[in-house]
Biotite code that builds the C-alpha atoms (Angstrom):
import biotite.structure as struc

atoms = struc.array([
    struc.Atom([-0.016, -0.044, -0.007], chain_id="A", res_id=1, res_name="MET", atom_name="CA", element="C"),
    struc.Atom([1.568, 3.220, -1.221], chain_id="A", res_id=2, res_name="ASN", atom_name="CA", element="C"),
    struc.Atom([0.551, 5.456, 1.845], chain_id="A", res_id=3, res_name="LEU", atom_name="CA", element="C"),
    struc.Atom([2.610, 7.020, 4.585], chain_id="A", res_id=4, res_name="ALA", atom_name="CA", element="C"),
    struc.Atom([0.760, 8.346, 7.963], chain_id="A", res_id=5, res_name="VAL", atom_name="CA", element="C"),
    struc.Atom([2.716, 11.151, 9.270], chain_id="A", res_id=6, res_name="ILE", atom_name="CA", element="C"),
    struc.Atom([2.090, 11.888, 13.062], chain_id="A", res_id=7, res_name="ILE", atom_name="CA", element="C"),
    struc.Atom([3.718, 15.326, 14.370], chain_id="A", res_id=8, res_name="ALA", atom_name="CA", element="C"),
    struc.Atom([3.921, 15.123, 18.045], chain_id="A", res_id=9, res_name="SER", atom_name="CA", element="C"),
    struc.Atom([5.202, 17.255, 20.906], chain_id="A", res_id=10, res_name="CYS", atom_name="CA", element="C"),
    struc.Atom([5.743, 16.005, 24.523], chain_id="A", res_id=11, res_name="ASN", atom_name="CA", element="C"),
    struc.Atom([3.240, 13.531, 24.148], chain_id="A", res_id=12, res_name="ARG", atom_name="CA", element="C"),
    struc.Atom([5.451, 10.183, 23.446], chain_id="A", res_id=13, res_name="GLU", atom_name="CA", element="C"),
    struc.Atom([2.941, 7.397, 24.762], chain_id="A", res_id=14, res_name="GLU", atom_name="CA", element="C"),
    struc.Atom([0.221, 8.768, 22.607], chain_id="A", res_id=15, res_name="ARG", atom_name="CA", element="C"),
    struc.Atom([2.092, 9.098, 19.661], chain_id="A", res_id=16, res_name="ALA", atom_name="CA", element="C"),
    struc.Atom([3.767, 5.579, 19.785], chain_id="A", res_id=17, res_name="PHE", atom_name="CA", element="C"),
    struc.Atom([0.249, 4.402, 20.769], chain_id="A", res_id=18, res_name="SER", atom_name="CA", element="C"),
    struc.Atom([-1.082, 5.647, 17.647], chain_id="A", res_id=19, res_name="THR", atom_name="CA", element="C"),
    struc.Atom([1.786, 4.458, 15.519], chain_id="A", res_id=20, res_name="ALA", atom_name="CA", element="C"),
    struc.Atom([1.530, 0.979, 16.787], chain_id="A", res_id=21, res_name="ARG", atom_name="CA", element="C"),
    struc.Atom([-2.111, 0.702, 15.682], chain_id="A", res_id=22, res_name="SER", atom_name="CA", element="C"),
    struc.Atom([-1.311, 1.900, 12.319], chain_id="A", res_id=23, res_name="LEU", atom_name="CA", element="C"),
    struc.Atom([1.569, -0.370, 11.840], chain_id="A", res_id=24, res_name="LEU", atom_name="CA", element="C"),
    struc.Atom([-1.153, -3.319, 12.277], chain_id="A", res_id=25, res_name="GLN", atom_name="CA", element="C"),
    struc.Atom([-2.852, -1.911, 9.350], chain_id="A", res_id=26, res_name="MET", atom_name="CA", element="C"),
    struc.Atom([0.260, -2.287, 7.187], chain_id="A", res_id=27, res_name="GLY", atom_name="CA", element="C"),
    struc.Atom([0.924, 1.308, 6.880], chain_id="A", res_id=28, res_name="ILE", atom_name="CA", element="C"),
    struc.Atom([4.030, 3.135, 6.525], chain_id="A", res_id=29, res_name="GLU", atom_name="CA", element="C"),
    struc.Atom([4.199, 5.205, 9.695], chain_id="A", res_id=30, res_name="VAL", atom_name="CA", element="C"),
    struc.Atom([6.598, 8.509, 10.586], chain_id="A", res_id=31, res_name="ILE", atom_name="CA", element="C"),
    struc.Atom([6.383, 10.058, 13.949], chain_id="A", res_id=32, res_name="VAL", atom_name="CA", element="C"),
    struc.Atom([7.891, 13.432, 13.999], chain_id="A", res_id=33, res_name="VAL", atom_name="CA", element="C"),
    struc.Atom([9.054, 14.706, 17.501], chain_id="A", res_id=34, res_name="ASP", atom_name="CA", element="C"),
    struc.Atom([8.553, 18.450, 17.363], chain_id="A", res_id=35, res_name="ASP", atom_name="CA", element="C"),
    struc.Atom([11.193, 19.618, 19.543], chain_id="A", res_id=36, res_name="GLY", atom_name="CA", element="C"),
    struc.Atom([9.902, 17.623, 22.830], chain_id="A", res_id=37, res_name="SER", atom_name="CA", element="C"),
    struc.Atom([11.584, 18.366, 26.226], chain_id="A", res_id=38, res_name="THR", atom_name="CA", element="C"),
    struc.Atom([12.847, 14.881, 26.286], chain_id="A", res_id=39, res_name="MET", atom_name="CA", element="C"),
    struc.Atom([13.410, 13.484, 22.851], chain_id="A", res_id=40, res_name="PRO", atom_name="CA", element="C"),
    struc.Atom([11.253, 10.562, 21.875], chain_id="A", res_id=41, res_name="TYR", atom_name="CA", element="C"),
    struc.Atom([13.409, 7.176, 22.490], chain_id="A", res_id=42, res_name="PRO", atom_name="CA", element="C"),
    struc.Atom([14.750, 5.559, 19.311], chain_id="A", res_id=43, res_name="GLY", atom_name="CA", element="C"),
    struc.Atom([13.952, 2.101, 21.118], chain_id="A", res_id=44, res_name="SER", atom_name="CA", element="C"),
    struc.Atom([10.209, 2.390, 19.912], chain_id="A", res_id=45, res_name="GLU", atom_name="CA", element="C"),
    struc.Atom([11.588, 2.094, 16.005], chain_id="A", res_id=46, res_name="ILE", atom_name="CA", element="C"),
    struc.Atom([10.380, -0.884, 14.445], chain_id="A", res_id=47, res_name="GLN", atom_name="CA", element="C"),
    struc.Atom([9.819, -2.209, 10.893], chain_id="A", res_id=48, res_name="ILE", atom_name="CA", element="C"),
    struc.Atom([7.534, 0.409, 9.257], chain_id="A", res_id=49, res_name="GLY", atom_name="CA", element="C"),
    struc.Atom([7.897, 3.006, 11.675], chain_id="A", res_id=50, res_name="LEU", atom_name="CA", element="C"),
    struc.Atom([10.575, 5.680, 11.576], chain_id="A", res_id=51, res_name="ARG", atom_name="CA", element="C"),
    struc.Atom([11.189, 8.450, 14.221], chain_id="A", res_id=52, res_name="LEU", atom_name="CA", element="C"),
    struc.Atom([12.339, 12.086, 12.815], chain_id="A", res_id=53, res_name="LEU", atom_name="CA", element="C"),
    struc.Atom([13.174, 14.830, 15.382], chain_id="A", res_id=54, res_name="ARG", atom_name="CA", element="C"),
    struc.Atom([13.259, 18.658, 14.981], chain_id="A", res_id=55, res_name="LEU", atom_name="CA", element="C"),
    struc.Atom([15.844, 20.248, 17.232], chain_id="A", res_id=56, res_name="PRO", atom_name="CA", element="C"),
    struc.Atom([13.011, 23.112, 18.130], chain_id="A", res_id=57, res_name="VAL", atom_name="CA", element="C"),
    struc.Atom([9.540, 23.319, 18.420], chain_id="A", res_id=58, res_name="ASN", atom_name="CA", element="C"),
    struc.Atom([8.495, 24.510, 15.066], chain_id="A", res_id=59, res_name="SER", atom_name="CA", element="C"),
    struc.Atom([4.685, 23.838, 15.249], chain_id="A", res_id=60, res_name="GLY", atom_name="CA", element="C"),
    struc.Atom([2.527, 21.108, 13.288], chain_id="A", res_id=61, res_name="PRO", atom_name="CA", element="C"),
    struc.Atom([2.748, 22.660, 9.727], chain_id="A", res_id=62, res_name="SER", atom_name="CA", element="C"),
    struc.Atom([6.497, 22.496, 9.767], chain_id="A", res_id=63, res_name="ALA", atom_name="CA", element="C"),
    struc.Atom([6.739, 19.039, 11.467], chain_id="A", res_id=64, res_name="ALA", atom_name="CA", element="C"),
    struc.Atom([4.353, 17.839, 8.993], chain_id="A", res_id=65, res_name="ARG", atom_name="CA", element="C"),
    struc.Atom([6.287, 19.214, 5.957], chain_id="A", res_id=66, res_name="ASN", atom_name="CA", element="C"),
    struc.Atom([9.190, 17.463, 7.435], chain_id="A", res_id=67, res_name="HIS", atom_name="CA", element="C"),
    struc.Atom([7.745, 14.171, 7.530], chain_id="A", res_id=68, res_name="GLY", atom_name="CA", element="C"),
    struc.Atom([6.464, 14.480, 4.027], chain_id="A", res_id=69, res_name="ALA", atom_name="CA", element="C"),
    struc.Atom([9.967, 15.295, 2.616], chain_id="A", res_id=70, res_name="ARG", atom_name="CA", element="C"),
    struc.Atom([11.222, 12.102, 4.128], chain_id="A", res_id=71, res_name="SER", atom_name="CA", element="C"),
    struc.Atom([8.985, 9.471, 2.536], chain_id="A", res_id=72, res_name="THR", atom_name="CA", element="C"),
    struc.Atom([8.622, 8.430, -1.421], chain_id="A", res_id=73, res_name="GLN", atom_name="CA", element="C"),
    struc.Atom([4.913, 7.185, -0.444], chain_id="A", res_id=74, res_name="ALA", atom_name="CA", element="C"),
    struc.Atom([2.417, 8.173, -3.307], chain_id="A", res_id=75, res_name="GLU", atom_name="CA", element="C"),
    struc.Atom([-0.292, 9.211, -0.768], chain_id="A", res_id=76, res_name="TRP", atom_name="CA", element="C"),
    struc.Atom([0.031, 10.978, 2.422], chain_id="A", res_id=77, res_name="LEU", atom_name="CA", element="C"),
    struc.Atom([-2.160, 11.291, 5.513], chain_id="A", res_id=78, res_name="ILE", atom_name="CA", element="C"),
    struc.Atom([-1.521, 13.508, 8.489], chain_id="A", res_id=79, res_name="PHE", atom_name="CA", element="C"),
    struc.Atom([-2.667, 12.475, 11.830], chain_id="A", res_id=80, res_name="LEU", atom_name="CA", element="C"),
    struc.Atom([-2.884, 14.218, 15.366], chain_id="A", res_id=81, res_name="ASP", atom_name="CA", element="C"),
    struc.Atom([-1.221, 11.920, 17.971], chain_id="A", res_id=82, res_name="ASP", atom_name="CA", element="C"),
    struc.Atom([-4.343, 11.071, 19.908], chain_id="A", res_id=83, res_name="ASP", atom_name="CA", element="C"),
    struc.Atom([-6.580, 10.152, 17.025], chain_id="A", res_id=84, res_name="ASP", atom_name="CA", element="C"),
    struc.Atom([-7.217, 7.162, 15.065], chain_id="A", res_id=85, res_name="LYS", atom_name="CA", element="C"),
    struc.Atom([-7.667, 5.786, 11.580], chain_id="A", res_id=86, res_name="LEU", atom_name="CA", element="C"),
    struc.Atom([-10.568, 3.352, 10.701], chain_id="A", res_id=87, res_name="ASP", atom_name="CA", element="C"),
    struc.Atom([-9.457, 0.189, 9.319], chain_id="A", res_id=88, res_name="PRO", atom_name="CA", element="C"),
    struc.Atom([-12.038, 0.494, 6.307], chain_id="A", res_id=89, res_name="SER", atom_name="CA", element="C"),
    struc.Atom([-9.527, 2.925, 4.868], chain_id="A", res_id=90, res_name="LEU", atom_name="CA", element="C"),
    struc.Atom([-6.959, 0.246, 4.071], chain_id="A", res_id=91, res_name="THR", atom_name="CA", element="C"),
    struc.Atom([-9.652, -2.013, 2.819], chain_id="A", res_id=92, res_name="GLU", atom_name="CA", element="C"),
    struc.Atom([-10.951, 0.955, 0.636], chain_id="A", res_id=93, res_name="TRP", atom_name="CA", element="C"),
    struc.Atom([-7.682, 1.566, -0.825], chain_id="A", res_id=94, res_name="MET", atom_name="CA", element="C"),
    struc.Atom([-7.033, -2.187, -1.671], chain_id="A", res_id=95, res_name="ARG", atom_name="CA", element="C"),
    struc.Atom([-10.183, -2.183, -3.700], chain_id="A", res_id=96, res_name="LYS", atom_name="CA", element="C"),
    struc.Atom([-9.395, 0.883, -5.729], chain_id="A", res_id=97, res_name="GLN", atom_name="CA", element="C"),
    struc.Atom([-8.415, 0.521, -9.439], chain_id="A", res_id=98, res_name="ASP", atom_name="CA", element="C"),
    struc.Atom([-4.661, 2.079, -9.143], chain_id="A", res_id=99, res_name="GLU", atom_name="CA", element="C"),
    struc.Atom([-5.262, 3.814, -12.605], chain_id="A", res_id=100, res_name="ARG", atom_name="CA", element="C"),
    struc.Atom([-8.409, 5.583, -10.771], chain_id="A", res_id=101, res_name="ARG", atom_name="CA", element="C"),
    struc.Atom([-6.482, 6.856, -7.921], chain_id="A", res_id=102, res_name="LEU", atom_name="CA", element="C"),
    struc.Atom([-3.687, 8.046, -10.235], chain_id="A", res_id=103, res_name="LYS", atom_name="CA", element="C"),
    struc.Atom([-6.334, 10.315, -11.699], chain_id="A", res_id=104, res_name="GLU", atom_name="CA", element="C"),
    struc.Atom([-6.841, 12.146, -8.127], chain_id="A", res_id=105, res_name="LEU", atom_name="CA", element="C"),
    struc.Atom([-4.904, 14.555, -6.323], chain_id="A", res_id=106, res_name="ASP", atom_name="CA", element="C"),
    struc.Atom([-7.010, 14.685, -2.941], chain_id="A", res_id=107, res_name="LEU", atom_name="CA", element="C"),
    struc.Atom([-9.482, 12.265, -1.589], chain_id="A", res_id=108, res_name="VAL", atom_name="CA", element="C"),
    struc.Atom([-11.882, 13.558, 1.335], chain_id="A", res_id=109, res_name="HIS", atom_name="CA", element="C"),
    struc.Atom([-13.625, 11.017, 3.609], chain_id="A", res_id=110, res_name="PHE", atom_name="CA", element="C"),
    struc.Atom([-15.115, 12.271, 6.893], chain_id="A", res_id=111, res_name="GLY", atom_name="CA", element="C"),
    struc.Atom([-14.816, 11.638, 10.499], chain_id="A", res_id=112, res_name="HIS", atom_name="CA", element="C"),
    struc.Atom([-16.509, 10.239, 13.785], chain_id="A", res_id=113, res_name="ARG", atom_name="CA", element="C"),
    struc.Atom([-16.609, 12.327, 16.688], chain_id="A", res_id=114, res_name="THR", atom_name="CA", element="C"),
    struc.Atom([-16.346, 10.605, 19.976], chain_id="A", res_id=115, res_name="GLU", atom_name="CA", element="C"),
    struc.Atom([-16.857, 12.167, 23.607], chain_id="A", res_id=116, res_name="GLU", atom_name="CA", element="C"),
    struc.Atom([-14.704, 10.598, 26.633], chain_id="A", res_id=117, res_name="PRO", atom_name="CA", element="C"),
    struc.Atom([-16.617, 8.897, 29.038], chain_id="A", res_id=118, res_name="ASN", atom_name="CA", element="C"),
    struc.Atom([-19.574, 8.781, 26.625], chain_id="A", res_id=119, res_name="SER", atom_name="CA", element="C"),
    struc.Atom([-21.449, 6.581, 24.176], chain_id="A", res_id=120, res_name="SER", atom_name="CA", element="C"),
    struc.Atom([-22.269, 9.537, 21.896], chain_id="A", res_id=121, res_name="SER", atom_name="CA", element="C"),
    struc.Atom([-20.864, 9.202, 18.469], chain_id="A", res_id=122, res_name="ILE", atom_name="CA", element="C"),
    struc.Atom([-21.653, 11.528, 15.626], chain_id="A", res_id=123, res_name="SER", atom_name="CA", element="C"),
    struc.Atom([-20.431, 10.870, 11.934], chain_id="A", res_id=124, res_name="VAL", atom_name="CA", element="C"),
    struc.Atom([-19.621, 14.073, 9.598], chain_id="A", res_id=125, res_name="THR", atom_name="CA", element="C"),
    struc.Atom([-19.071, 12.810, 5.895], chain_id="A", res_id=126, res_name="LEU", atom_name="CA", element="C"),
    struc.Atom([-17.273, 14.962, 3.162], chain_id="A", res_id=127, res_name="SER", atom_name="CA", element="C"),
    struc.Atom([-19.241, 16.657, 0.686], chain_id="A", res_id=128, res_name="SER", atom_name="CA", element="C"),
    struc.Atom([-18.501, 19.307, -2.306], chain_id="A", res_id=129, res_name="HIS", atom_name="CA", element="C"),
    struc.Atom([-20.236, 21.908, -0.254], chain_id="A", res_id=130, res_name="GLU", atom_name="CA", element="C"),
    struc.Atom([-18.429, 21.085, 2.986], chain_id="A", res_id=131, res_name="LYS", atom_name="CA", element="C"),
    struc.Atom([-15.204, 18.989, 2.343], chain_id="A", res_id=132, res_name="PRO", atom_name="CA", element="C"),
    struc.Atom([-13.555, 17.427, 5.295], chain_id="A", res_id=133, res_name="SER", atom_name="CA", element="C"),
    struc.Atom([-10.539, 19.411, 6.648], chain_id="A", res_id=134, res_name="VAL", atom_name="CA", element="C"),
    struc.Atom([-9.565, 17.751, 10.000], chain_id="A", res_id=135, res_name="LEU", atom_name="CA", element="C"),
    struc.Atom([-6.282, 16.087, 9.741], chain_id="A", res_id=136, res_name="ALA", atom_name="CA", element="C"),
    struc.Atom([-6.925, 12.426, 9.038], chain_id="A", res_id=137, res_name="GLY", atom_name="CA", element="C"),
    struc.Atom([-10.056, 13.017, 7.253], chain_id="A", res_id=138, res_name="SER", atom_name="CA", element="C"),
    struc.Atom([-8.424, 13.284, 3.728], chain_id="A", res_id=139, res_name="TRP", atom_name="CA", element="C"),
    struc.Atom([-5.389, 12.230, 1.837], chain_id="A", res_id=140, res_name="MET", atom_name="CA", element="C"),
    struc.Atom([-3.540, 13.840, -0.638], chain_id="A", res_id=141, res_name="MET", atom_name="CA", element="C"),
    struc.Atom([-1.143, 13.046, -3.432], chain_id="A", res_id=142, res_name="ARG", atom_name="CA", element="C"),
    struc.Atom([2.458, 13.504, -2.165], chain_id="A", res_id=143, res_name="ARG", atom_name="CA", element="C"),
    struc.Atom([3.572, 15.120, -5.354], chain_id="A", res_id=144, res_name="GLU", atom_name="CA", element="C"),
    struc.Atom([0.761, 17.292, -5.445], chain_id="A", res_id=145, res_name="PHE", atom_name="CA", element="C"),
    struc.Atom([1.261, 18.288, -1.908], chain_id="A", res_id=146, res_name="PHE", atom_name="CA", element="C"),
    struc.Atom([4.859, 19.270, -2.479], chain_id="A", res_id=147, res_name="MET", atom_name="CA", element="C"),
    struc.Atom([3.692, 21.220, -5.793], chain_id="A", res_id=148, res_name="ARG", atom_name="CA", element="C"),
    struc.Atom([1.392, 23.663, -3.880], chain_id="A", res_id=149, res_name="ILE", atom_name="CA", element="C"),
    struc.Atom([4.114, 24.258, -1.241], chain_id="A", res_id=150, res_name="GLY", atom_name="CA", element="C"),
    struc.Atom([3.026, 21.935, 1.610], chain_id="A", res_id=151, res_name="GLY", atom_name="CA", element="C"),
    struc.Atom([1.494, 23.580, 4.710], chain_id="A", res_id=152, res_name="TYR", atom_name="CA", element="C"),
    struc.Atom([2.045, 27.038, 5.624], chain_id="A", res_id=153, res_name="GLU", atom_name="CA", element="C"),
    struc.Atom([4.639, 26.862, 8.294], chain_id="A", res_id=154, res_name="GLU", atom_name="CA", element="C"),
    struc.Atom([3.538, 30.412, 9.638], chain_id="A", res_id=155, res_name="ARG", atom_name="CA", element="C"),
    struc.Atom([0.105, 28.772, 10.513], chain_id="A", res_id=156, res_name="LEU", atom_name="CA", element="C"),
    struc.Atom([-0.018, 27.047, 13.986], chain_id="A", res_id=157, res_name="ARG", atom_name="CA", element="C"),
    struc.Atom([-3.853, 27.127, 13.952], chain_id="A", res_id=158, res_name="TYR", atom_name="CA", element="C"),
    struc.Atom([-6.551, 26.358, 10.914], chain_id="A", res_id=159, res_name="SER", atom_name="CA", element="C"),
    struc.Atom([-3.506, 24.987, 9.182], chain_id="A", res_id=160, res_name="GLU", atom_name="CA", element="C"),
    struc.Atom([-5.423, 22.129, 7.561], chain_id="A", res_id=161, res_name="ASN", atom_name="CA", element="C"),
    struc.Atom([-8.209, 24.369, 6.100], chain_id="A", res_id=162, res_name="SER", atom_name="CA", element="C"),
    struc.Atom([-5.545, 26.251, 4.568], chain_id="A", res_id=163, res_name="ASP", atom_name="CA", element="C"),
    struc.Atom([-4.216, 23.587, 2.824], chain_id="A", res_id=164, res_name="LEU", atom_name="CA", element="C"),
    struc.Atom([-7.456, 22.328, 1.553], chain_id="A", res_id=165, res_name="VAL", atom_name="CA", element="C"),
    struc.Atom([-8.341, 25.250, 0.462], chain_id="A", res_id=166, res_name="GLU", atom_name="CA", element="C"),
    struc.Atom([-5.177, 25.950, -1.517], chain_id="A", res_id=167, res_name="ARG", atom_name="CA", element="C"),
    struc.Atom([-5.210, 22.744, -2.925], chain_id="A", res_id=168, res_name="ALA", atom_name="CA", element="C"),
    struc.Atom([-9.187, 23.519, -4.251], chain_id="A", res_id=169, res_name="ALA", atom_name="CA", element="C"),
    struc.Atom([-7.567, 26.545, -5.755], chain_id="A", res_id=170, res_name="LEU", atom_name="CA", element="C"),
    struc.Atom([-4.588, 24.798, -7.466], chain_id="A", res_id=171, res_name="ALA", atom_name="CA", element="C"),
    struc.Atom([-7.599, 22.601, -9.213], chain_id="A", res_id=172, res_name="GLY", atom_name="CA", element="C"),
    struc.Atom([-6.919, 19.491, -7.043], chain_id="A", res_id=173, res_name="ALA", atom_name="CA", element="C"),
    struc.Atom([-8.809, 16.529, -8.816], chain_id="A", res_id=174, res_name="ARG", atom_name="CA", element="C"),
    struc.Atom([-10.881, 15.460, -5.867], chain_id="A", res_id=175, res_name="THR", atom_name="CA", element="C"),
    struc.Atom([-13.050, 12.503, -4.820], chain_id="A", res_id=176, res_name="LEU", atom_name="CA", element="C"),
    struc.Atom([-15.293, 12.328, -1.788], chain_id="A", res_id=177, res_name="HIS", atom_name="CA", element="C"),
    struc.Atom([-15.382, 8.685, -0.606], chain_id="A", res_id=178, res_name="ALA", atom_name="CA", element="C"),
    struc.Atom([-18.409, 8.753, 1.510], chain_id="A", res_id=179, res_name="GLY", atom_name="CA", element="C"),
    struc.Atom([-17.155, 7.154, 4.516], chain_id="A", res_id=180, res_name="PHE", atom_name="CA", element="C"),
    struc.Atom([-15.255, 8.373, 7.717], chain_id="A", res_id=181, res_name="PRO", atom_name="CA", element="C"),
    struc.Atom([-11.695, 7.759, 7.857], chain_id="A", res_id=182, res_name="SER", atom_name="CA", element="C"),
    struc.Atom([-10.834, 9.333, 11.174], chain_id="A", res_id=183, res_name="LEU", atom_name="CA", element="C"),
    struc.Atom([-12.063, 8.912, 14.736], chain_id="A", res_id=184, res_name="SER", atom_name="CA", element="C"),
    struc.Atom([-11.760, 11.994, 16.387], chain_id="A", res_id=185, res_name="TYR", atom_name="CA", element="C"),
    struc.Atom([-11.818, 12.092, 20.251], chain_id="A", res_id=186, res_name="THR", atom_name="CA", element="C"),
    struc.Atom([-12.808, 15.461, 21.873], chain_id="A", res_id=187, res_name="ILE", atom_name="CA", element="C"),
    struc.Atom([-9.943, 15.697, 24.379], chain_id="A", res_id=188, res_name="GLY", atom_name="CA", element="C"),
    struc.Atom([-9.357, 18.039, 27.232], chain_id="A", res_id=189, res_name="ARG", atom_name="CA", element="C"),
    struc.Atom([-9.760, 21.598, 25.991], chain_id="A", res_id=190, res_name="PRO", atom_name="CA", element="C"),
    struc.Atom([-6.989, 24.002, 25.864], chain_id="A", res_id=191, res_name="ARG", atom_name="CA", element="C"),
    struc.Atom([-6.705, 27.155, 27.786], chain_id="A", res_id=192, res_name="ARG", atom_name="CA", element="C"),
    struc.Atom([-9.187, 29.753, 26.476], chain_id="A", res_id=193, res_name="ARG", atom_name="CA", element="C"),
    struc.Atom([-6.376, 32.459, 26.362], chain_id="A", res_id=194, res_name="GLU", atom_name="CA", element="C"),
    struc.Atom([-4.152, 29.986, 24.240], chain_id="A", res_id=195, res_name="GLU", atom_name="CA", element="C"),
    struc.Atom([-6.824, 29.202, 21.791], chain_id="A", res_id=196, res_name="MET", atom_name="CA", element="C"),
    struc.Atom([-7.715, 32.892, 21.439], chain_id="A", res_id=197, res_name="ALA", atom_name="CA", element="C"),
    struc.Atom([-4.353, 33.686, 20.991], chain_id="A", res_id=198, res_name="ALA", atom_name="CA", element="C"),
    struc.Atom([-4.277, 31.207, 18.009], chain_id="A", res_id=199, res_name="ARG", atom_name="CA", element="C"),
    struc.Atom([-7.422, 32.025, 16.392], chain_id="A", res_id=200, res_name="ARG", atom_name="CA", element="C"),
    struc.Atom([-6.280, 35.743, 16.388], chain_id="A", res_id=201, res_name="ALA", atom_name="CA", element="C"),
    struc.Atom([-2.665, 34.702, 14.891], chain_id="A", res_id=202, res_name="GLU", atom_name="CA", element="C"),
    struc.Atom([-4.486, 32.674, 11.934], chain_id="A", res_id=203, res_name="ALA", atom_name="CA", element="C"),
    struc.Atom([-7.209, 35.714, 11.318], chain_id="A", res_id=204, res_name="CYS", atom_name="CA", element="C"),
    struc.Atom([-4.372, 38.163, 10.961], chain_id="A", res_id=205, res_name="ILE", atom_name="CA", element="C"),
    struc.Atom([-2.233, 35.886, 8.671], chain_id="A", res_id=206, res_name="PHE", atom_name="CA", element="C"),
    struc.Atom([-5.398, 35.358, 6.322], chain_id="A", res_id=207, res_name="TYR", atom_name="CA", element="C"),
    struc.Atom([-6.064, 39.020, 6.412], chain_id="A", res_id=208, res_name="LEU", atom_name="CA", element="C"),
    struc.Atom([-2.492, 39.792, 4.978], chain_id="A", res_id=209, res_name="ASN", atom_name="CA", element="C"),
    struc.Atom([-1.883, 36.633, 2.995], chain_id="A", res_id=210, res_name="ASN", atom_name="CA", element="C"),
    struc.Atom([-5.489, 35.698, 1.490], chain_id="A", res_id=211, res_name="ARG", atom_name="CA", element="C"),
    struc.Atom([-6.597, 38.516, -0.332], chain_id="A", res_id=212, res_name="PRO", atom_name="CA", element="C"),
    struc.Atom([-9.686, 36.443, -1.528], chain_id="A", res_id=213, res_name="CYS", atom_name="CA", element="C"),
    struc.Atom([-11.065, 35.612, 1.909], chain_id="A", res_id=214, res_name="ASN", atom_name="CA", element="C"),
    struc.Atom([-10.449, 38.936, 3.762], chain_id="A", res_id=215, res_name="ARG", atom_name="CA", element="C"),
    struc.Atom([-14.233, 39.807, 4.241], chain_id="A", res_id=216, res_name="ARG", atom_name="CA", element="C"),
    struc.Atom([-15.252, 36.278, 5.325], chain_id="A", res_id=217, res_name="GLN", atom_name="CA", element="C"),
    struc.Atom([-11.993, 36.142, 7.806], chain_id="A", res_id=218, res_name="THR", atom_name="CA", element="C"),
    struc.Atom([-12.852, 39.524, 9.097], chain_id="A", res_id=219, res_name="LEU", atom_name="CA", element="C"),
    struc.Atom([-16.401, 38.406, 9.816], chain_id="A", res_id=220, res_name="LYS", atom_name="CA", element="C"),
    struc.Atom([-15.156, 35.185, 11.686], chain_id="A", res_id=221, res_name="ILE", atom_name="CA", element="C"),
    struc.Atom([-12.301, 37.159, 13.478], chain_id="A", res_id=222, res_name="GLY", atom_name="CA", element="C"),
    struc.Atom([-14.794, 39.671, 15.008], chain_id="A", res_id=223, res_name="LEU", atom_name="CA", element="C"),
    struc.Atom([-17.240, 36.717, 15.961], chain_id="A", res_id=224, res_name="MET", atom_name="CA", element="C"),
    struc.Atom([-14.145, 35.296, 17.774], chain_id="A", res_id=225, res_name="ASN", atom_name="CA", element="C"),
    struc.Atom([-13.377, 38.433, 19.297], chain_id="A", res_id=226, res_name="SER", atom_name="CA", element="C"),
    struc.Atom([-16.971, 38.829, 20.875], chain_id="A", res_id=227, res_name="TRP", atom_name="CA", element="C"),
    struc.Atom([-16.885, 34.984, 21.914], chain_id="A", res_id=228, res_name="TRP", atom_name="CA", element="C"),
    struc.Atom([-13.485, 35.518, 23.654], chain_id="A", res_id=229, res_name="ASP", atom_name="CA", element="C"),
    struc.Atom([-14.469, 38.649, 25.043], chain_id="A", res_id=230, res_name="ARG", atom_name="CA", element="C"),
    struc.Atom([-11.096, 40.282, 23.384], chain_id="A", res_id=231, res_name="ASN", atom_name="CA", element="C"),
    struc.Atom([-12.453, 43.560, 21.986], chain_id="A", res_id=232, res_name="PRO", atom_name="CA", element="C"),
    struc.Atom([-8.555, 44.428, 21.602], chain_id="A", res_id=233, res_name="LEU", atom_name="CA", element="C"),
    struc.Atom([-8.329, 41.582, 18.964], chain_id="A", res_id=234, res_name="LEU", atom_name="CA", element="C"),
    struc.Atom([-11.512, 43.041, 17.164], chain_id="A", res_id=235, res_name="GLY", atom_name="CA", element="C"),
    struc.Atom([-9.802, 46.377, 16.784], chain_id="A", res_id=236, res_name="LEU", atom_name="CA", element="C"),
    struc.Atom([-6.574, 44.512, 15.561], chain_id="A", res_id=237, res_name="ARG", atom_name="CA", element="C"),
    struc.Atom([-8.557, 42.596, 13.011], chain_id="A", res_id=238, res_name="LEU", atom_name="CA", element="C"),
    struc.Atom([-10.132, 45.752, 11.674], chain_id="A", res_id=239, res_name="VAL", atom_name="CA", element="C"),
    struc.Atom([-7.045, 47.748, 11.395], chain_id="A", res_id=240, res_name="ALA", atom_name="CA", element="C"),
    struc.Atom([-5.163, 44.906, 9.774], chain_id="A", res_id=241, res_name="ALA", atom_name="CA", element="C"),
    struc.Atom([-8.340, 44.566, 7.295], chain_id="A", res_id=242, res_name="PHE", atom_name="CA", element="C"),
    struc.Atom([-7.901, 48.211, 6.242], chain_id="A", res_id=243, res_name="LEU", atom_name="CA", element="C"),
    struc.Atom([-4.120, 47.950, 5.853], chain_id="A", res_id=244, res_name="MET", atom_name="CA", element="C"),
    struc.Atom([-4.106, 45.038, 3.655], chain_id="A", res_id=245, res_name="ALA", atom_name="CA", element="C"),
    struc.Atom([-6.880, 46.833, 1.466], chain_id="A", res_id=246, res_name="HIS", atom_name="CA", element="C"),
    struc.Atom([-4.589, 49.919, 1.306], chain_id="A", res_id=247, res_name="MET", atom_name="CA", element="C"),
    struc.Atom([-1.449, 47.862, 0.046], chain_id="A", res_id=248, res_name="LYS", atom_name="CA", element="C"),
])
């Protein structure tokens, strides 16, 4: 199976290798990228089918994923968070596909299952043309196409998957919506509100300065976030960034 799964991880060794071992049982090439953890991940976990790469300093998920993508010659890439799981139906689906059909594609969207810890509640979201899946693990991209569009934007540490999928569409990606969920996504412990607010603000300002076709929508979302985060200063920063971008 000409597929590599790249797991970017930082300071979560046990989760990363647990996820990696489950993938090895599915016959998939697995690359774990240690994104500058305080204590480097041990090489003792390396086994056939699993490679461990390390960045000397924490560079963010985009840089770590790009590093992993450059290290493999696999035809297809899937990027996975270290606490999520791929559904075995994905490998079964790939084995049944005509290779000639896959060669005509650049991007395959699947979907995801959302599970809540300590709960039996599960919801399924399938990808569609109107709302393509963007969560890491809910789509796969041809490596050659990924490299051609520049991979992940390394300046982004939030909304980096949405940015990549959007650029793929703008680049004319030949796309298929497969109609089943490839990802099991567990809602984990929420990050601190201040941390998430800062990441959202950083992403919005980046979009305002670098994605001119989406400026009005970005401003709208950013202002909604500033209200949700009770951060009027962010709202003023976004309006200023929007006006400055239009004056360039």
